[in-house]
MDAnalysis code that builds the backbone (N, CA, C; Angstrom):
import MDAnalysis as mda
import numpy as np

u = mda.Universe.empty(237, n_residues=79, atom_resindex=np.repeat(np.arange(79), 3), trajectory=True)
u.add_TopologyAttr("name", ["N", "CA", "C"] * 79)
u.add_TopologyAttr("resid", np.arange(1, 80))
u.add_TopologyAttr("resname", ["MET", "PRO", "VAL", "VAL", "THR", "VAL", "ARG", "ASN", "LEU", "PRO", "ALA", "ALA", "THR", "HIS", "ARG", "ALA", "LEU", "LYS", "LEU", "ARG", "ALA", "ALA", "GLN", "ASN", "GLY", "ARG", "SER", "THR", "GLU", "ALA", "GLU", "ILE", "ARG", "GLU", "ILE", "LEU", "GLU", "GLU", "ALA", "VAL", "ARG", "PRO", "ALA", "THR", "ARG", "ILE", "LYS", "ILE", "GLY", "SER", "GLU", "LEU", "ALA", "ALA", "PHE", "GLY", "GLN", "CYS", "PHE", "GLY", "GLU", "LEU", "ASP", "VAL", "ASN", "VAL", "THR", "ARG", "ASP", "GLN", "THR", "PRO", "ALA", "GLU", "PRO", "ALA", "SER", "PHE", "GLU"])
u.atoms.positions = np.array([
    [0.036, 3.866, 15.348],
    [-0.848, 3.765, 14.211],
    [-2.225, 4.266, 14.635],
    [-2.873, 5.056, 13.794],
    [-4.192, 5.587, 14.137],
    [-5.240, 4.493, 14.308],
    [-6.222, 4.789, 15.114],
    [-7.330, 3.869, 15.371],
    [-8.622, 4.566, 14.970],
    [-9.520, 3.840, 14.323],
    [-10.813, 4.366, 13.912],
    [-11.899, 3.505, 14.546],
    [-12.898, 4.153, 15.107],
    [-14.030, 3.446, 15.677],
    [-15.248, 3.731, 14.814],
    [-15.963, 2.684, 14.440],
    [-17.179, 2.837, 13.640],
    [-18.367, 2.526, 14.548],
    [-19.205, 3.516, 14.756],
    [-20.367, 3.347, 15.633],
    [-21.626, 3.107, 14.799],
    [-22.595, 2.487, 15.430],
    [-23.922, 2.273, 14.835],
    [-23.868, 1.487, 13.529],
    [-22.985, 0.519, 13.451],
    [-22.911, -0.349, 12.279],
    [-24.076, -1.334, 12.341],
    [-24.886, -1.409, 11.304],
    [-26.017, -2.337, 11.330],
    [-25.548, -3.785, 11.517],
    [-26.332, -4.563, 12.233],
    [-25.985, -5.957, 12.510],
    [-25.794, -6.750, 11.223],
    [-26.628, -6.485, 10.227],
    [-26.512, -7.208, 8.947],
    [-25.181, -6.900, 8.267],
    [-24.736, -5.660, 8.367],
    [-23.451, -5.276, 7.778],
    [-22.312, -5.972, 8.507],
    [-22.400, -6.034, 9.822],
    [-21.366, -6.700, 10.609],
    [-21.297, -8.185, 10.258],
    [-22.457, -8.820, 10.144],
    [-22.486, -10.235, 9.750],
    [-21.866, -10.435, 8.368],
    [-22.188, -9.542, 7.436],
    [-21.634, -9.641, 6.079],
    [-20.117, -9.469, 6.095],
    [-19.628, -8.559, 6.925],
    [-18.182, -8.365, 7.052],
    [-17.511, -9.617, 7.625],
    [-18.134, -10.197, 8.652],
    [-17.574, -11.408, 9.254],
    [-17.543, -12.551, 8.243],
    [-18.598, -12.687, 7.452],
    [-18.662, -13.733, 6.435],
    [-17.598, -13.516, 5.364],
    [-17.496, -12.288, 4.885],
    [-16.487, -11.970, 3.861],
    [-15.081, -12.230, 4.394],
    [-14.847, -11.859, 5.642],
    [-13.531, -12.085, 6.253],
    [-13.225, -13.580, 6.313],
    [-14.191, -14.370, 6.729],
    [-13.992, -15.823, 6.815],
    [-13.717, -16.418, 5.436],
    [-14.416, -15.941, 4.420],
    [-14.203, -16.436, 3.063],
    [-12.804, -16.098, 2.544],
    [-12.248, -15.001, 3.021],
    [-10.909, -14.578, 2.592],
    [-9.807, -15.001, 3.563],
    [-10.186, -15.750, 4.605],
    [-9.190, -16.239, 5.563],
    [-8.562, -15.146, 6.408],
    [-9.336, -14.106, 6.707],
    [-8.824, -12.989, 7.505],
    [-9.739, -12.755, 8.697],
    [-9.224, -12.001, 9.653],
    [-10.074, -11.551, 10.753],
    [-10.994, -10.459, 10.221],
    [-12.049, -10.182, 10.965],
    [-12.967, -9.119, 10.548],
    [-12.235, -7.792, 10.470],
    [-11.387, -7.530, 11.434],
    [-10.620, -6.285, 11.440],
    [-9.706, -6.186, 10.220],
    [-9.019, -7.276, 9.891],
    [-8.139, -7.278, 8.715],
    [-8.945, -7.081, 7.428],
    [-10.131, -7.654, 7.389],
    [-10.988, -7.499, 6.210],
    [-11.420, -6.042, 6.049],
    [-11.776, -5.402, 7.138],
    [-12.165, -3.991, 7.088],
    [-10.991, -3.144, 6.616],
    [-9.785, -3.422, 7.117],
    [-8.591, -2.698, 6.662],
    [-8.406, -2.863, 5.158],
    [-8.576, -4.082, 4.666],
    [-8.423, -4.367, 3.235],
    [-9.455, -3.598, 2.414],
    [-10.695, -3.579, 2.859],
    [-11.755, -2.852, 2.151],
    [-11.426, -1.360, 2.089],
    [-11.023, -0.802, 3.217],
    [-10.686, 0.623, 3.255],
    [-9.483, 0.928, 2.369],
    [-8.478, 0.088, 2.406],
    [-7.276, 0.285, 1.591],
    [-7.630, 0.276, 0.108],
    [-8.445, -0.670, -0.322],
    [-8.861, -0.742, -1.720],
    [-9.666, 0.489, -2.122],
    [-10.448, 1.011, -1.197],
    [-11.303, 2.155, -1.507],
    [-10.514, 3.446, -1.683],
    [-9.496, 3.643, -0.875],
    [-8.775, 4.924, -0.917],
    [-7.451, 4.863, -1.666],
    [-6.917, 3.680, -1.892],
    [-5.652, 3.539, -2.616],
    [-5.795, 2.475, -3.687],
    [-6.496, 2.783, -4.782],
    [-6.724, 1.788, -5.827],
    [-5.429, 1.332, -6.483],
    [-5.424, 0.091, -6.952],
    [-4.228, -0.479, -7.593],
    [-3.877, 0.237, -8.892],
    [-4.844, 0.919, -9.489],
    [-4.594, 1.601, -10.757],
    [-4.016, 2.995, -10.584],
    [-3.669, 3.369, -9.348],
    [-3.114, 4.703, -9.136],
    [-1.760, 4.829, -9.828],
    [-1.421, 6.029, -10.207],
    [-0.147, 6.284, -10.873],
    [0.946, 6.311, -9.816],
    [1.990, 5.539, -10.051],
    [3.122, 5.495, -9.138],
    [4.243, 6.305, -9.766],
    [4.716, 7.313, -9.054],
    [5.648, 8.281, -9.611],
    [6.951, 7.638, -10.094],
    [7.473, 6.672, -9.368],
    [8.717, 6.027, -9.794],
    [8.560, 5.308, -11.117],
    [7.472, 4.585, -11.284],
    [7.212, 3.875, -12.532],
    [7.019, 4.857, -13.680],
    [6.319, 5.950, -13.417],
    [6.099, 6.952, -14.455],
    [7.395, 7.621, -14.871],
    [8.263, 7.929, -13.914],
    [9.550, 8.552, -14.248],
    [10.427, 7.594, -15.048],
    [10.435, 6.318, -14.684],
    [11.217, 5.335, -15.427],
    [10.699, 5.203, -16.853],
    [9.382, 5.159, -17.032],
    [8.795, 5.070, -18.376],
    [9.128, 6.311, -19.185],
    [9.101, 7.471, -18.560],
    [9.442, 8.719, -19.234],
    [10.898, 8.679, -19.709],
    [11.790, 8.220, -18.852],
    [13.204, 8.134, -19.209],
    [13.445, 7.157, -20.345],
    [12.727, 6.062, -20.365],
    [12.910, 5.060, -21.410],
    [12.419, 5.558, -22.766],
    [11.550, 6.543, -22.780],
    [11.085, 7.122, -24.044],
    [12.226, 7.798, -24.792],
    [13.274, 8.172, -24.076],
    [14.382, 8.905, -24.667],
    [15.606, 8.029, -24.852],
    [15.426, 6.766, -25.132],
    [16.441, 5.777, -25.455],
    [17.845, 5.941, -24.913],
    [18.396, 7.141, -24.868],
    [19.786, 7.309, -24.465],
    [19.961, 7.535, -22.975],
    [18.889, 7.609, -22.238],
    [19.007, 7.796, -20.794],
    [19.171, 6.450, -20.113],
    [20.109, 6.369, -19.189],
    [20.339, 5.128, -18.456],
    [19.530, 5.172, -17.169],
    [18.426, 4.436, -17.133],
    [17.600, 4.410, -15.929],
    [17.802, 3.112, -15.146],
    [18.715, 2.271, -15.584],
    [18.990, 1.008, -14.899],
    [20.190, 1.182, -13.966],
    [20.015, 1.969, -12.945],
    [21.067, 2.242, -11.979],
    [20.998, 1.190, -10.883],
    [22.149, 0.588, -10.570],
    [22.197, -0.410, -9.508],
    [22.319, 0.303, -8.170],
    [21.455, -0.058, -7.259],
    [21.447, 0.563, -5.938],
    [22.614, 0.053, -5.103],
    [23.268, 0.970, -4.399],
    [24.355, 0.607, -3.499],
    [23.759, -0.077, -2.272],
    [24.115, -1.339, -2.049],
    [23.550, -2.121, -0.953],
    [24.403, -2.054, 0.321],
    [25.465, -1.227, 0.310],
    [26.330, -1.100, 1.475],
    [25.542, -0.512, 2.640],
    [25.636, -1.134, 3.824],
    [24.915, -0.577, 4.986],
    [25.372, 0.845, 5.284],
    [24.453, 1.681, 5.698],
    [24.761, 3.063, 6.024],
    [25.588, 3.115, 7.316],
    [26.493, 4.061, 7.363],
    [27.317, 4.288, 8.557],
    [26.672, 5.373, 9.395],
    [26.741, 5.252, 10.716],
    [26.174, 6.302, 11.555],
    [26.967, 7.609, 11.388],
    [26.284, 8.722, 11.553],
    [26.940, 10.021, 11.421],
    [27.914, 10.251, 12.558],
    [28.992, 10.930, 12.256],
    [29.980, 11.289, 13.274],
    [29.990, 12.790, 13.407],
    [29.815, 13.303, 14.624],
    [29.765, 14.736, 14.835],
    [31.004, 15.242, 15.565],
    [32.094, 14.536, 15.427],
    [33.336, 14.937, 16.101],
    [34.211, 15.758, 15.200],
])
């Protein structure tokens, strides 16, 4: 997993991050990850699977309720 180092972070910002993390019951590092995740991957983003299912349901006769096969995959045989 990639690692990011943030240099020259003001002391006041670090204190605010530590406080916010404590209020949310997380470590400072986990809080920073959460902040970054919210910033670059908003919850309101369009999810392609949901959009395709909604598109299919617009056409009433399409069956989009397919049951997934839960059988464990078998390893490939090259013999």
